[in-house]
N, C-alpha and C positions, 0 to 999 in steps of 0.2 A: 747811582748810589741812592739809598734811602735810609731812613731811620724810623724806629718806633721809640717808645719811652726808654728802652734799655740797650738797644743794639743798633750798630751801623751795618747795613747790608750792602755789599758790593755785588753788582749784577752785570751780566752781559746779554746782549740780544743775539739769539740764535734761532734761525728758522722762523722769524717773526714773533718769537715769544721771549720774555725776559727770564733768565735763569740765574739763580743765586750762585756766586762763586766764592763768597766768604761772608761770615757773620762775626763781627767783633764787638764785644761789650763796650758800651760808651765809657764806662769807668776806666778802660784801658787806653783811651784816646786823649792825648793832650792837645795836639794840633792836627789839622788836615791840610795837606799840600797837594796841589794839582800841577802836573808837569805839562808844559806846552812845548812843542817842537817848533823852533823858529825856521824860517825859510833857508837859513844857512846851515841847518842841521844841529845847531846848538839847542840846549834846553833852557827854559825859564821855569822856575818854580815859584808859585804864588800860594800864599796862605788863603784858605777858603773856610768860611763858616760851615759848620755841620748843617745839613738840611733839616728843616723842621720835621718833627715826627709825622707820620702819615695821619691825616685827618686834622692836623693843626694848621690854621692859617696864620702865617707870619704877620699879616697886616692888622690883625685885631688886637 
């Protein structure tokens, strides 16, 4: 996933290249959750911050 100033882009890697699968306006996103599959097959959901827009360094 990546963002620019206005949009969250979900991408997948296919044949060595990244391909956009969805583009969602940031104004429509309240929270972002990532699902992890545990060893026993159960799921854990964690809140995750949106990635910084492309070209913006989070540590500055």
